[in-house]
C-alpha positions, 0 to 999 in steps of 0.5 A, a space after each residue: 285951785 289955791 285955796 281949799 274947802 276946809 274939810 279937806 284939812 279934818 282927816 289930815 288934823 283929825 280934831 273936832 270943832 274946826 270953824 270956817 277961817 277968817 273967825 276971831 279969837 277971843 282968849 284973854 292973854 293969861 289963858 293963852 298956851 305957849 307957842 312951843 306947845 301948838 309947834 309940838 302938837 303940830 310937829 308930833 302930826 308930821 308938819 314942818 313948821 315954818 312960822 308961828 305969830 300972832 294974828 288976830 287973836 289967834 295963833 297964825 301958822 305957815 306949815 308943811 303938813 306931812 302930805 307936804 301940802 303948804 298950809 296957812 293955818 290959825 288955833 285958838 291960843 287957849 285950847 289949841 284947836 284949829 279955827 280955819 285953814 288955807 291949803 295948797 296942794 303941791 303939784 
């Protein structure tokens, strides 16, 4: 199954406050942290960040996690906390 329930990612992220995928971020531009801060945080968690862009007011990341699973995840640009993701297991 291509899409996984968000709880499958909780162990990988070890972060609190994950919401369902599709939630829109509502953060003023002046409060956004730089993309490099999020990329560095994810790389420190063992992620190979393939793409990091802005989508619906959130950071959207395409990456491969430390276990080799492809991930599409959205992050709050102020807190860098995840607000949703889709995970695809490598088979």
